[in-house]
N, C-alpha and C positions, 0 to 999 in steps of 0.2 A: 614382496608382491604389492603392486600398487592397487589402490582401491578404485573401483570404477563407479561413476555416478549412475543414477537410475536411467537416464536417457541413453547413455552408452550401453548399459546392460541390456536394455530392450532392443537396441540395434543389433547387438551380438546374438541375442535370442532369435530375432527375426532372421538373421543371416544363417544361423545353424538350422533353423526350421526349414529354410528354403533348400537345404542340402538333403533333407530326408526324402527317401524314395518310398512312397506309400504303396502298399500292395494293391493290385487290381481287385475289382469286385469278384472276379472268378477265383483268384487266389484266396481271398477272404472266405468265400463260401466253402471252398475245398478244405481249407484249414479248419474251419468251424465244424464241418462234417467229421473230419478225422478226430477232432477233440471229443465230439459227442460219442463216436464209436469207441474210442479208447476208454472213455468214462464208463460206458455200458459194459465193456469187457472187464474192466477193473472191478466194477460192482458185482458182476456175476462171479468172478474169481473169488472175491472176498466173501460172498454169500456161501459159495461151496465150501471154502476153507472154514468158515464159521460153523457151518452145519457139521462138518467132519470133527472139528474140535469139540463141539457140543455133544455129539454122539460119543466121542472118546471119553469125555469127562463123565458123562452119564454112566458109561460102562464101568469106569473106575470106581465111581461112588456106589454102584450096585454090588461090587465085590465085597464091600464091608458088611452087607446084610447077611 
């Protein structure tokens, strides 16, 4: 594999960057909203799961008394 110089490398980077199809503003907003919704749902799920496990461990520890 031949080494490329810095100038040629920058030309290749610029050529590849020109091929990128950037999302529209609407696509970015919709995707961001979906990520926020999924993060909130995941946090609620883990909160509920944590509360259930906490209650279960408390019940098990109280059996020893």
